[in-house]
C-alpha positions as CSV (number, residue, x, y, z in Angstrom):
1,X,-23.1,79.6,68.8
2,X,-26.0,82.0,68.9
3,X,-26.8,81.6,65.2
4,X,-26.7,77.8,65.6
5,X,-29.2,78.0,68.5
6,X,-31.5,80.2,66.4
7,X,-31.3,77.8,63.5
8,X,-31.9,74.8,65.8
9,X,-34.9,76.4,67.4
10,X,-36.4,77.3,64.0
11,X,-35.9,73.7,62.6
12,X,-37.4,72.2,65.8
13,X,-40.5,74.4,65.5
14,X,-40.9,73.3,61.9
15,X,-40.6,69.7,63.0
16,X,-43.2,70.0,65.7
17,X,-45.7,71.4,63.1
18,X,-44.9,68.6,60.7
19,X,-45.2,66.0,63.4
20,X,-48.7,67.2,64.3
21,X,-50.2,67.2,60.8
22,X,-48.2,64.7,58.8
23,X,-47.9,60.9,58.8
24,X,-44.9,59.5,60.8
25,X,-43.1,58.5,57.6
26,X,-43.7,61.6,55.5
27,X,-40.6,62.9,53.6
28,X,-40.9,66.4,55.2
29,X,-40.2,64.8,58.6
30,X,-37.1,63.2,57.2
31,X,-36.0,66.6,55.9
32,X,-36.6,68.2,59.3
33,X,-34.5,65.6,61.0
34,X,-31.8,66.3,58.4
35,X,-31.9,70.0,59.1
36,X,-31.7,69.5,62.8
37,X,-28.8,67.0,62.4
38,X,-26.9,69.4,60.2
39,X,-27.1,72.1,62.9
40,X,-25.9,69.7,65.6
41,X,-23.0,68.7,63.3
42,X,-22.0,72.3,62.9
43,X,-22.1,72.7,66.6
44,X,-19.8,69.7,67.1
45,X,-22.7,67.8,68.9
46,X,-22.0,64.7,66.9
47,X,-24.0,62.1,68.9
48,X,-27.1,64.3,68.6
49,X,-26.4,64.9,64.9
50,X,-26.1,61.2,64.3
51,X,-29.4,60.5,66.2
52,X,-31.3,63.0,64.0
53,X,-29.7,61.9,60.7
54,X,-30.4,58.2,61.5
55,X,-34.1,59.1,62.2
56,X,-34.2,60.8,58.7
57,X,-32.7,57.6,57.2
58,X,-35.2,55.4,59.0
59,X,-38.2,57.4,57.6
60,X,-36.7,57.2,54.1
61,X,-36.0,53.5,54.3
62,X,-39.7,52.9,55.2
63,X,-41.2,55.3,52.6
64,X,-39.0,55.3,49.6
65,X,-37.7,52.8,47.0
66,X,-34.4,51.3,47.9
67,X,-32.5,53.1,45.2
68,X,-34.1,56.6,45.8
69,X,-31.5,59.5,45.7
70,X,-32.8,60.8,49.1
71,X,-31.5,57.6,50.7
72,X,-28.1,58.3,49.2
73,X,-28.3,61.8,50.7
74,X,-29.0,60.3,54.1
75,X,-26.1,57.9,53.8
76,X,-23.8,60.7,52.8
77,X,-24.9,62.9,55.7
78,X,-24.4,60.1,58.2
79,X,-21.0,59.3,56.8
80,X,-19.8,62.9,57.4
81,X,-20.5,62.6,61.1
82,X,-18.7,59.3,61.4
83,X,-15.8,60.8,59.6
84,X,-15.7,63.8,61.9
85,X,-15.4,61.5,65.0
86,X,-12.9,59.3,63.3
87,X,-15.2,56.3,62.8
88,X,-13.8,55.6,59.4
89,X,-15.1,52.1,58.8
90,X,-18.7,53.3,59.6
91,X,-18.2,56.3,57.3
92,X,-17.0,54.0,54.5
93,X,-20.0,51.7,55.0
94,X,-22.4,54.6,54.6
95,X,-20.5,56.1,51.6
96,X,-20.5,52.7,49.8
97,X,-24.3,52.5,50.3
98,X,-24.7,55.9,48.7
99,X,-22.3,55.0,45.9
100,X,-24.3,51.8,45.2
101,X,-27.5,53.8,44.7
102,X,-25.7,56.3,42.4
103,X,-24.1,53.6,40.3
104,X,-27.5,52.0,39.8
105,X,-29.5,55.1,39.0
106,X,-27.1,57.7,37.4
107,X,-25.1,58.0,34.2
108,X,-21.5,56.9,34.6
109,X,-20.2,60.5,34.2
110,X,-22.6,62.2,36.7
111,X,-21.1,64.6,39.2
112,X,-22.7,62.8,42.2
113,X,-20.6,59.7,41.3
114,X,-17.5,61.8,41.2
115,X,-18.4,63.3,44.6
116,X,-18.9,59.8,46.0
117,X,-15.6,58.5,44.7
118,X,-13.9,61.6,46.1
119,X,-15.6,61.2,49.5
120,X,-14.5,57.5,49.7
121,X,-11.0,58.4,48.6
122,X,-10.8,61.0,51.4
123,X,-11.8,58.5,54.0
124,X,-9.2,56.0,52.8
125,X,-6.6,58.9,52.7
126,X,-7.4,59.7,56.3
127,X,-7.0,56.0,57.2
128,X,-3.5,56.0,55.5
129,X,-4.6,53.6,52.8
130,X,-3.1,55.6,50.0
131,X,-3.4,53.1,47.1
132,X,-7.1,52.8,47.7
133,X,-7.5,56.5,48.1
134,X,-5.6,57.0,44.8
135,X,-7.9,54.6,43.0
136,X,-11.0,56.5,44.1
137,X,-9.5,59.9,43.5
138,X,-8.5,58.9,40.0
139,X,-12.1,57.7,39.3
140,X,-13.4,61.1,40.5
141,X,-10.8,62.9,38.3
142,X,-11.8,60.9,35.3
143,X,-15.4,61.8,35.6
144,X,-14.6,65.5,36.2
145,X,-12.4,65.6,33.1
146,X,-15.2,64.0,31.0
147,X,-18.1,66.0,32.3
148,X,-16.8,69.5,33.3
149,X,-15.0,72.3,31.4
150,X,-11.2,71.9,31.7
151,X,-10.7,74.9,34.0
152,X,-13.5,73.9,36.4
153,X,-12.5,74.2,40.1
154,X,-13.6,70.6,40.7
155,X,-11.1,69.4,38.2
156,X,-8.4,71.3,40.1
157,X,-9.6,69.8,43.4
158,X,-9.3,66.3,41.9
159,X,-5.8,66.9,40.7
160,X,-4.9,68.3,44.1
161,X,-6.3,65.3,45.9
162,X,-4.3,62.9,43.6
163,X,-1.2,65.0,44.2
164,X,-1.6,64.8,48.0
165,X,-1.8,61.0,47.8
166,X,1.3,60.8,45.7
167,X,3.0,63.1,48.1
168,X,2.2,60.8,51.0
169,X,3.4,57.8,49.0
170,X,6.7,59.5,48.4
171,X,6.2,59.8,44.7
172,X,7.4,63.4,44.5
173,X,7.5,63.9,40.7
174,X,4.0,62.6,40.3
175,X,2.8,64.7,43.2
176,X,4.4,67.8,41.7
177,X,2.8,67.1,38.3
178,X,-0.7,66.8,39.8
179,X,-0.3,69.8,42.0
180,X,1.0,71.9,39.1
181,X,-2.0,70.9,37.0
182,X,-4.3,72.0,39.9
183,X,-2.5,75.3,40.2
184,X,-2.6,76.0,36.5
185,X,-6.4,75.6,36.5
186,X,-6.8,77.7,39.7
187,X,-4.7,80.5,38.3
188,X,-6.8,80.7,35.2
189,X,-10.2,80.4,36.9
190,X,-10.0,82.0,40.3
191,X,-9.2,85.5,41.7
192,X,-5.5,86.0,42.6
193,X,-6.2,85.9,46.3
194,X,-8.5,82.9,46.4
195,X,-7.7,80.4,49.3
196,X,-7.6,77.5,46.8
197,X,-4.5,79.1,45.3
198,X,-2.8,79.0,48.7
199,X,-3.6,75.3,48.9
200,X,-1.8,74.8,45.6
201,X,1.2,77.0,46.5
202,X,1.6,75.3,49.9
203,X,1.3,71.8,48.4
204,X,3.9,72.5,45.7
205,X,6.2,74.2,48.2
206,X,6.1,71.1,50.4
207,X,6.8,68.8,47.5
208,X,9.8,70.9,46.6
209,X,11.0,70.7,50.2
210,X,10.8,66.9,50.0
211,X,12.8,67.1,46.8
212,X,15.4,69.3,48.6
213,X,14.8,72.1,46.2
214,X,14.6,74.6,49.0
215,X,14.6,77.9,47.0
216,X,11.6,76.8,45.0
217,X,9.9,75.5,48.1
218,X,10.4,78.9,49.8
219,X,9.1,80.7,46.7
220,X,5.8,78.9,46.7
221,X,5.3,78.9,50.5
222,X,5.9,82.7,50.5
223,X,3.2,83.1,47.8
224,X,0.8,81.2,50.1
225,X,1.8,83.4,53.0
226,X,1.3,86.6,51.0
227,X,-2.3,85.6,50.1
228,X,-3.1,84.6,53.7
229,X,-1.7,87.9,55.1
230,X,-3.9,89.9,52.7
231,X,-7.1,87.9,53.3
232,X,-7.0,86.6,56.9
233,X,-6.6,88.1,60.4
234,X,-3.0,88.0,61.6
235,X,-3.8,85.3,64.3
236,X,-5.4,82.9,61.9
237,X,-4.0,79.3,62.2
238,X,-3.4,79.1,58.5
239,X,-0.9,81.9,58.7
240,X,0.8,80.2,61.7
241,X,0.9,76.9,59.7
242,X,2.5,78.3,56.5
243,X,5.0,80.4,58.6
244,X,6.0,77.1,60.3
245,X,6.5,75.5,56.9
246,X,8.7,78.4,55.8
247,X,10.8,78.2,59.0
248,X,11.3,74.4,58.5
249,X,12.5,75.0,54.9
250,X,15.0,77.7,56.1
251,X,16.3,75.3,58.8
252,X,16.7,72.6,56.1
253,X,18.6,75.0,54.0
254,X,21.1,75.8,56.8
255,X,21.6,72.2,57.6
256,X,22.3,71.2,54.0
257,X,24.7,74.0,53.1
């Protein structure tokens, strides 16, 4: 918390200086409100974060053209706070405003569009609206495949997101295919102990568990555990989580002998 307080103090001092010498709708004031809001968000002080980020948006709405990218940044920042407190419809509303700006001002294969589609997909995913989530995740994947090298980590993340939706929809073979594509990219492009690899191993392990292929499930989950044990403190919740998954698979094996 100490580092957050230092950052907050620094940003508030900058804001006071700007406030004394700049007009009330100057872009630097909006940036200061953004910075303060970001620290509050990291501290879990979501109502204070939202207040600061909305002040930044208010300044930008008064001083910038309606399709300016800084407005999209404000909408994205506000959406993250709403998402963190489970206000998904408000998060969606802000994300859709950001997307509207990007669609009007950016080329169709721009990374900001992919990011927007991905963010909207994630909110729908958290709401349990998997078909809508899938639609947006696939749009993001399509842009990533067109605009990025084939082994880029964001392509892997997009495949992983699509796989997670298929997993929740009970489409195991499609989920497995997407997760395996994500893993293939990550194995080629990342260090062997990178946490994104554990995400892939865990995801694939859980799909194999759903398919009742318990030996393969164990194999992948144990790979995830091995990386965690080499890179995280022993009490880390990720270690506890993957150990629980392994125990569940072992229990399934004994019940299905």
